[in-house]
C-alpha positions in Angstrom: 110.4 107.6 100.1 112.8 104.9 98.9 111.2 102.0 97.1 113.2 98.8 96.5 112.5 96.8 93.4 113.7 93.4 92.3 113.0 90.9 89.5 114.0 87.6 88.2 114.0 86.8 84.5 110.2 86.4 84.6 109.7 89.9 85.9 112.6 91.6 84.3 110.7 93.1 81.4 108.5 95.1 83.8 111.2 96.3 86.1 112.7 99.1 84.0 109.3 100.6 83.2 108.1 100.4 86.8 111.4 101.9 88.1 110.9 104.9 85.8 107.3 105.2 87.1 108.6 105.3 90.7 111.1 108.0 89.8 108.3 109.9 88.0 106.3 109.8 91.2 109.2 111.5 92.9 110.5 108.6 94.9 114.0 107.1 95.0 114.5 103.6 93.4 116.7 101.0 95.0 117.2 98.4 92.3 118.5 95.1 93.8 118.6 93.2 90.4 118.4 91.4 88.3 120.4 93.7 86.0 120.2 91.4 83.0 117.9 88.6 81.8 119.3 85.3 83.0 116.9 82.4 82.5 118.7 80.4 85.2 118.3 83.0 88.0 116.1 82.3 91.0 113.3 84.5 92.3 114.1 83.7 96.0 117.4 85.6 95.7 115.7 88.8 94.5 112.7 88.5 96.8 115.0 88.1 99.8 117.0 91.2 98.7 113.8 93.2 98.4 112.4 92.0 101.7 115.7 92.6 103.6 115.9 96.2 102.3 112.4 96.8 103.6 113.0 95.0 106.9 116.3 96.9 107.5 114.8 100.3 106.8 116.9 100.9 103.7 113.5 101.2 101.8 110.1 101.9 103.1 108.2 99.8 100.5 109.2 97.0 98.2 108.1 95.7 94.8 109.1 92.2 93.6 108.4 91.0 90.0 108.5 87.5 88.8 106.4 85.2 86.6 103.4 84.7 88.9 104.3 86.7 92.1 103.4 83.7 94.2 106.9 82.3 95.0 108.2 85.8 95.6 105.5 86.5 98.2 106.2 83.3 100.0 109.9 84.1 100.1 109.5 87.7 101.2 107.2 86.7 104.0 110.0 84.6 105.5 111.8 87.8 106.5 110.7 89.2 109.9 108.6 92.4 109.7 107.8 92.0 106.0 104.2 91.8 105.0 104.1 90.8 101.4 101.2 89.8 99.1 100.6 89.1 95.4 98.6 92.1 94.1 97.0 91.9 90.6 94.4 94.6 91.3 94.4 98.1 92.6 92.0 97.5 95.4 94.2 94.9 97.1 97.3 97.1 96.5 95.9 100.1 98.5 93.7 98.2 100.9 96.6 95.9 101.9 98.6 98.9 102.9 95.7 100.8 104.6 94.4 97.9 106.6 97.3 95.4 106.9 100.4 97.6 106.7 101.6 95.6 103.7 105.1 96.8 102.8 106.0 94.6 99.8 103.9 93.8 96.7 104.7 90.9 94.4 103.5 91.1 90.8 103.4 88.4 88.2 104.5 89.8 84.9 103.1 86.8 83.2 99.7 87.4 84.8 99.1 91.1 84.1 100.1 93.7 81.6 102.2 96.9 82.0 99.3 99.4 82.3 97.6 97.5 85.2 101.0 97.0 86.8 101.6 100.7 86.6 98.2 101.4 88.2 98.9 98.9 91.0 102.3 100.3 91.8 101.0 103.9 91.8 98.2 103.1 94.4 100.6 101.0 96.5 103.1 103.8 96.7 100.5 106.4 97.5 98.7 104.3 100.2 99.3 104.8 103.9 98.4 102.6 106.9 95.2 103.8 108.6 96.0 103.7 112.3 92.4 102.8 113.5 92.2 100.7 116.6 90.9 97.6 114.7 93.7 97.7 112.2 96.3 98.2 114.9 94.9 95.3 116.9 95.0 93.0 113.9 98.5 94.1 112.9 99.7 93.4 116.4 98.2 89.9 116.2 100.2 89.3 113.0 103.4 90.7 114.6 102.9 88.4 117.6 103.1 85.4 115.2 106.6 86.3 114.3 107.6 85.6 117.9 106.4 82.0 117.8 
């Protein structure tokens, strides 16, 4: 699987470690930046790049890192077919995929530490959508909102 990862200056410190983790889990990493710490960069630029890579099929899952994760999730959800959420616990990271077909997680590197971030990314990558009727029905209702 190809996993796209992006970070602004707030999330940059986690990006290298999590990129290595993704590789260690035998997945390909698509790094859309930032490639250096720039205190003046803007999270929407990287969140958009992560979301577009997932929406286009260049990557199957995406990870966006910033200070809180909140603005990145708001940005990513503006891209059609992206279902992004802030995840600061392992339950949400796998349940969001299993029940809601979440395809992008946003993590606040100023909120959680590296070990929890590693656990969250691991369960997110390993999780798969559960195609039960109730989850499909709910997912279709979400997809229908994109047509409004």
